[in-house]
KOLROTOR-51297 format. One record per residue (C-alpha): x, y, z. Coordinates in steps of 0.5 Angstrom, whole numbers, padded with zeros to 4 digits, always signed. Each point is the difference from the previous one (the first is absolute). Layout:
BEGIN
XYZ/...
***
This chain:
BEGIN
+0053-0024+0030/-0002-0005-0005/-0005+0004-0003/+0003+0004-0006/-0004+0006-0004/+0004+0003-0006/-0001+0007+0001/+0001+0005-0005/-0003+0007+0003/-0001+0006-0005/-0006+0004+0004/+0005+0000+0006/+0005+0004-0005/-0005+0006-0001/+0001+0006+0005/-0002-0001+0007/-0006+0005+0000/-0003-0006-0004/-0001-0005+0006/+0002-0001+0007/+0005-0005+0002/-0002-0004+0006/+0000-0008+0002/-0007-0003+0002/-0002+0000+0007/+0001-0007+0003/-0005-0005+0002/-0001-0004+0006/-0001-0007-0003/+0000-0001-0008/-0002-0006-0003/-0001-0002-0007/-0007-0001-0003/+0001-0001-0007/+0006+0001-0005/+0000+0001-0008/+0005-0005-0002/-0001+0001-0007/+0000+0007+0000/+0006+0000+0004/+0004-0004-0005/-0002+0005-0005/+0003+0005+0004/+0006-0004+0000/-0001+0000+0008/+0004-0006+0003/-0004-0002+0006/+0001-0002+0007/-0003-0003+0006/-0007+0002+0002/+0003+0004+0006/+0005+0004-0004/-0006+0001-0005/-0004+0003+0006/+0005+0004+0003/+0002+0003-0007/-0008+0001-0003/-0002+0003+0007/+0005+0005+0000/+0004-0003+0006/+0006-0001-0004/+0003+0004-0006/+0003-0004-0005/+0007+0001-0004/-0001+0005-0005/-0007+0003+0002/-0001+0008+0000/-0006+0000+0005/-0004+0007-0002/-0007+0003+0001/-0002+0004-0007/-0003+0007+0000/-0005+0002-0004/-0007+0004-0001/-0007-0002-0002/-0007+0002-0002/-0004-0004+0005/-0007-0001-0002/+0001+0007-0004/+0003+0004+0006/+0008+0001-0001/+0005-0002+0006/+0006+0004-0002/+0004-0006+0004/-0002-0007+0001/+0006-0005+0000/+0001-0007+0002/-0004+0000+0007/+0001-0007+0002/+0005-0003-0006/+0007+0000-0001/+0003-0002-0007/+0006-0005+0002/+0003+0001-0007/+0000-0003-0007/+0002-0006-0004/+0000-0001-0007/-0004-0007-0001/+0002-0006-0005/-0004+0004-0005/+0004+0006+0000/-0005+0004+0003/+0001+0005+0006/-0004-0002+0006/-0001+0004+0007/-0001-0004+0006/-0004+0003+0005/-0002-0001+0007/-0007+0002+0002/-0002+0001+0007/+0007+0001+0003/-0001+0005+0005/+0000+0008+0000/+0004+0005-0005/+0000+0007+0000/-0006+0000-0005/-0005-0004+0005/-0004+0006+0001/-0002-0003+0007/-0001-0007-0002/+0003-0006+0003/+0004-0002-0006/-0002-0007+0001/-0005-0005-0004/-0004-0005+0003/-0001-0007-0002/-0007+0001-0004/+0003+0005-0005/+0006-0004-0001/-0003-0006-0002/-0005+0003-0004/+0005+0004-0004/+0004-0006-0001/-0005-0004-0003/-0003+0005-0004/+0006+0002-0003/+0002-0007-0002/-0007-0001-0003/+0001+0006-0004/+0007-0003-0003/-0003-0006-0001/-0006+0003-0004/+0005+0003-0004/-0001+0008+0002/+0006+0004+0002/+0001+0000+0007/+0005+0001+0006/+0001-0007+0003/+0001-0003+0007/+0006-0004+0002/-0001-0001+0007/-0005+0001+0006/+0003+0000+0007/-0004+0000+0007/+0004+0005+0005/-0002-0003+0006/-0003+0007+0002/-0007+0003+0001/-0003+0006-0005/-0005+0004+0003/-0006+0002-0005/-0007-0001+0001/+0002-0006+0004/+0007-0003+0003/+0003-0004-0006/+0006-0004-0002/+0005+0004-0003/+0003-0002-0007/+0005+0002-0005/-0001-0001-0008/+0006+0000-0005/-0002+0003-0006/+0004+0000-0007/-0002+0005-0005/+0003+0003-0007/+0001+0006+0005/-0003+0004+0005/+0000+0006-0004/-0007+0004+0000/-0004+0005-0004/+0001+0003+0007/+0007+0000+0000/+0000+0005-0006/-0005+0004+0004/+0005+0001+0006/+0005+0003-0004/-0004+0004-0004/-0004+0003+0006/+0007+0002+0003/+0002+0003-0007/+0006-0004+0001/+0002-0001-0008/+0007-0003+0002/-0004-0006+0004/-0005+0000-0006/+0005-0001-0005/+0004-0005+0004/-0007-0004+0001/-0002+0000-0007/+0007-0002-0003/+0000-0006+0006/-0007-0002-0002/+0001+0001-0008/+0006-0005+0001/-0003-0005+0004/-0007-0001-0003/+0000+0004-0007/+0007+0000-0003/-0003+0001-0007/-0003+0007+0002/+0004+0006-0003/-0003+0005+0004/-0005+0001+0006/-0006+0001-0005/+0002-0007-0003/+0000-0003+0007/-0006+0003+0002/-0003-0003-0006/+0003-0007+0002/-0003+0001+0007/-0007+0001-0003/+0000-0006-0004/+0002-0004+0006/-0005+0002+0004/-0005+0000-0005/+0001-0008-0001/+0001-0001+0007/-0007+0003+0002/-0003-0003-0006/+0002-0007+0003/-0003+0002+0006/-0007+0001-0003/+0001-0007-0004/+0000-0004+0007/-0004+0004+0004/+0005+0003+0004/-0001+0006+0005/+0006+0004+0002/-0003+0004+0006/+0005+0005+0001/+0003+0003-0007/+0003+0006+0003/+0006+0003-0004/+0005-0003+0006/-0003-0007-0002/+0001+0001-0007/+0007-0003-0002/+0004+0002-0006/+0001-0007-0002/-0007-0001-0002/-0001-0006+0006/-0005-0001+0004/+0002+0003+0007/-0003+0000+0007/-0006-0005+0001/-0002+0003+0007/-0008+0001-0002/+0000-0004-0007/-0005-0005-0002/-0003-0004-0005/-0007+0001-0002/-0005-0006+0001/-0007+0003-0003/+0002+0004-0006/-0002+0008+0001/+0004+0005-0003/+0000+0005+0006/+0002-0006+0005/+0004+0003+0006/+0003-0004+0006/+0005+0005+0003/-0002+0002+0006/+0003+0007-0001/-0003+0001-0006/-0006+0003+0002/-0002+0004-0007/+0002-0006-0004/+0006+0004-0003/+0004-0007-0002/-0006-0004-0002/+0000-0005-0005/-0002+0004-0006/+0004+0006+0003/+0007-0003+0000/+0000+0002-0008/-0001+0007+0002/+0004+0001+0006/+0006-0003-0004/+0000+0006-0005/-0001+0005+0006/+0006-0003+0003/+0004+0000-0006/-0002+0007-0001/+0003+0001+0007/+0007-0003-0002/+0000+0004-0007/-0001+0006+0005/+0006-0002+0004/+0004-0001-0006/-0001+0007-0004/+0006+0003+0004/+0005-0005-0004/-0002+0003-0007/+0004+0006-0003/-0007+0003-0002/-0005+0000+0005/-0006+0002-0005/+0002-0005-0005/+0001-0005+0006/-0007+0001+0002/-0003+0000-0007/+0003-0007-0001/-0001-0003+0007/-0007+0002-0001/-0001-0003-0006/+0003-0006+0002/-0005+0000+0006/-0006+0001-0004/+0002-0006-0005/+0000-0004+0006/-0007-0002+0001/+0000-0003-0007/+0006-0004+0001/-0004-0003+0007/-0006-0002-0004/+0005-0003-0006/+0003-0004+0006/-0006-0002+0003/-0003-0003-0006/+0007-0003-0001/-0001-0003+0007/-0007-0002-0001/+0000-0003-0007/+0003-0007+0002/-0005+0000+0005/-0005-0001-0005/+0005-0004-0004/+0001+0005-0005/+0006+0003-0004/+0000+0005-0006/-0002+0007+0001/-0008+0000-0002/-0002+0007+0003/-0007-0004+0002/+0004-0004+0005/+0000+0006+0005/-0008-0001+0000/+0000-0007+0001/+0004+0001+0006/-0004+0005+0003/-0007-0003-0002/+0003-0006+0004/+0002+0004+0006/-0007+0003+0000/-0003-0006+0000/+0004-0002+0006/-0001+0006+0004/-0008-0001-0001/+0000-0007+0003/+0006+0001+0005/+0004-0005-0003/+0007-0002+0002/+0005+0003-0004/+0005-0005+0000/-0005-0006+0000/-0004+0003-0006/+0007+0001-0004/+0002-0007+0002/-0006-0003-0002/+0000+0003-0007/+0005-0005-0002/-0004-0006+0003/-0006+0002-0004/-0004+0001+0006/+0000+0007+0002/-0008+0001-0001/+0000-0003+0007/+0003+0006+0002/-0005+0005-0002/-0007+0002+0002/-0003+0002-0007/+0001-0006-0004/-0003+0003-0006/+0004+0006+0000/+0006-0005+0001/-0002-0004-0006/+0000+0006-0005/+0007+0002+0003/+0002-0007-0001/-0002-0001-0007/+0004+0007-0002/+0006-0003+0003/-0001-0007-0003/+0000+0004-0007/+0006+0004+0002/+0004-0006+0002/-0001-0004-0007/+0006+0004-0002/+0004-0003+0006/+0004-0006+0001/+0002-0002+0007/-0005+0004+0003/-0001-0005+0006/+0007-0001+0002/+0001+0008-0001/-0006+0001+0005/+0003-0005+0005/+0007+0003+0000/-0003+0007+0001/-0006-0001+0005/+0003-0003+0007/-0004-0005+0004/+0003+0003+0006/+0001+0006+0003/+0001+0003+0008/-0007+0000+0002/-0001+0005+0005/-0004-0005+0005/+0006-0005-0001/+0005+0005+0001/-0003+0003+0007/-0001-0008+0002/+0007-0001-0001/+0002+0006+0004/-0004-0002+0006/+0003-0007-0001/+0007+0002+0000/-0001+0005+0006/-0003-0006+0004/+0007-0004-0002/-0003-0004-0006/+0004+0001-0007/-0003-0005-0003/-0006+0004-0004/+0006+0005-0002/+0004-0006-0003/-0006-0002-0004/-0002+0006-0003/+0007+0002-0002/+0001-0007-0003/-0006+0000-0004/+0000+0008-0002/+0007-0002-0003/-0003-0003-0005/-0007+0004-0001/-0001-0002-0007/+0000-0008+0001/-0006-0004+0003/+0003-0003+0006/-0004-0006+0002/-0003+0000+0007/+0001+0008+0000/-0007+0002-0003/-0002+0003+0007/+0005+0005-0001/-0004+0003-0006/-0006+0001+0003/-0003+0007+0002/-0001+0002+0007/-0007-0002+0003/-0004+0006+0003/+0003-0001+0007/+0007-0001-0003/+0000+0007-0004/+0006+0005+0001/-0003+0007-0001/+0007+0003+0002/+0007-0001+0000/+0005+0004+0004/+0007+0003-0001/+0005-0003+0005/+0002+0007+0004/
***
């Protein structure tokens, strides 16, 4: 085998009740569709030929040093608690320490049934695999913490959903796959020994400066506040912010029904399973506080004094909305070319968003147009915009380099839903060119790319994607 992955596994050294060891279910005819050579180099992976890559990243071959396992966890799903979930269609192959000294998980997604599949087939079909590959790599290029995509393999097998569809496997790279739900799993079982082992592993891996569970909770809260603020600044809607999809590392994880807004509206929902808007765009800042409260609850048994822990953790959770508001403003300021800490900046941001909402303005294009001086064309109430513009210009007089700052903060390109859906349809028909084009353009989202202006266009009426779907 010429492929070499320098595995250095640590999660597999935790007690056996943290996971189930198993190999992937074999597939009939694996074929490599796309491989992330640059990410592989960062991970210290020495690559092999396409057939070997297809065999390993479909699960048909187990590379030397791998320790395949399915992780167990619990979670609140749309507010309802499930005491046992787990990797129902994924296997952690193992971990590497990358060239930057960061520990990274390598996980197969769509690799077959596990004890946690809950009557599912454990498989993935091509559409969600390419969708997650594209969206996660676009998110990385946008500068937002995220899992990454290393490979996508067509399996040669069929997957049965609402139709018969081509099967595929995604290889996902993450800082870890430890979730709020992982802590909830051990807390729900009153397994203090397991909870303590999980805390120590997580602290050492992600927050080594934390000297106590309380300090680690504060660090996780900070990471989540920054992450969700960045989502809001680019119009991203996760769609399924369950506690089992909230990573302790502070990365975006699970792109099932995720989407980017076209026309701005704060209550936008795309996810087909979010019937009541729990995870709508503007509710994400509230839900992450709720999720952190569940983490805090799970971590209380780690503290020597329960009453004192509840008081301390409650104070940390109650302070989180203000942290998110501060991070949101910090993320939006450069979008308007601003620096400093003028308290009126929040009003400028919110007033512009209100104009955009009233005129159904495109979120991405309006902010990009600010730097080009033609944002007035994006809104319908020109008089109101002119009044806002005068206030903004007055504020900008104190700034240097505002245009460059805005161009660096406001992407020209995002994975627009109608383009992603068209890409999936083409790929199912055997045409990977739309995927390759989107991946290339989205890898440099802040640079105007001649000949790709079409990819900045919002959907026409007949192209609007009203719902997005998870792969199961």
